[in-house]
C-alpha positions, 0 to 999 in steps of 0.5 A: 529445508527449502524457503522461497523469497519472492519480493524483488527488493528483498536483500537488494540493499542488505544482501547478508540477509541471504547469508542469514538464511543460508547459515540457518541451514535453509536452501533459498529459492529466489524470484528470478523473473523480475516481476510479481510471480503468477499463480502458476510460477508460485506453484512451480517454486514453492512445492518443496518449501517449508517457508516463504518470504512473500510480497504481493504474489498470490498465496491462495488455496491453489498454491498452498494445495501445491506446498504441503511441507509449508510451515511459515509464511513471513510477509514482506509488508503489512497487508495480508490480502494476498494470503488465504489465512483461513486456509493457513489456519486449517494447515497450522501455517504460521503468518507473520508480518513486518508491522511498522516497518514501512509506515514512514515511507508510505506516509512520506509518499502520500504526503508527496502525492498530495503535494504532487496533485495539488500543485500539479508538479508532474504536469508542470515539469513535463511542460517545462521539459518542453520549454513551455513556461506558462504559468499553471494555477494549482491548489493549496495544501497548507491549512486545508482539511485532511481526511484519513481513512484508516488511522492505523500505523500509516494513518497516524504517520500521515497525520503527524506530517499534516500537523506540519501544514496546519491541516484540520485532521478528520479521521475514519476508522472502525477501531477508534483511539481517543486518547490519540485523537485528543492529544494529537488534535484530530477528530473521529467522524463518519465516512460519509462526513469525512468524504463530504468535508475534506479537501484531501482524502488519503486511504490507509485501510487494510483490505479484508473480505468485508471492505471490498470497494468500501468506496463505491460509486455512491461514497465517492460521489460524495467528494467535493469537486475540489477534493484530491484522492490519494491511495497508497493502501489497495486498489480493491478498496475502491470502485476504480471505474467509478473513481475514473469516471469522476476524474474524466469528468472533472468531478473531483480535482485529482487523484494520486494512486500508488495501487490498483486492482490490477497492476498495471491497470488495464484501461488506457484512460488512466494514461490519458489524464493530467489530473492523475499521478500514477505510482507503481506500487512503490510507496514503501520502496526506500532503502530504509524501509526495504532494509527493515522489512527484509530484517523483520521478514527474515527474523520472523521466518527463522522464528517461526521455522524454530531456527532461532 
């Protein structure tokens, strides 16, 4: 029985995970490209596999068509937007994810991006490396209003951290948890109000077929000129061209972006702006998070293949 493992960080810090798969009688096919697998690469590698541990590599209908033996997909992470769930349901392919494994790591990174953009840390660092010791004025984080779009596991971890900065916390989510809001002194509001009133806006919604570009040009235009926008969720939740126009015009203060619709982004303008901090989709890439995700994904796959 063969399984494909695509995430590049899988087993990097706990290589015994590969031994666990092998001891269960599985032949492991690895991603040896050093990059996210393309559709064609996935098709070539997955054709004889009964299982797959997958990161953000495509598992669309064309890939699934090439894998007639596939029984189980273990997502190394929580976002399922790269997997054709409807097709999986038709084929009775079990799909799992590693809920909660990387929530703290992503929340740490989101807060780090807030601080980096607000205090212009990358710009100051770059100038200091050029022996330019000029003073650069920046924005405060303490006591400001934070808007969290998507108050799930990651969003709640961000809220907990923001409390340490005495931030006024607003939240928008389709599914509300009023008891949590009351216990943690935060307020649910509608999306437009959140965008209009927040000093910092951080996006933690899952991408679905219904919320593509949930932050379109009209929504993004509601933000304050002093607002800072953070995205560690998915690029396709945002109209990136509209966001880029706002940043180029100075219509918002700045942005910290770990995700894009296409990675790396193709528009050269992204690389010229000093009010943007770019990330390579690495908010969950900590030793602790990758170890936990690897262990959960391995256990999920073995369970769904009826090997434990």
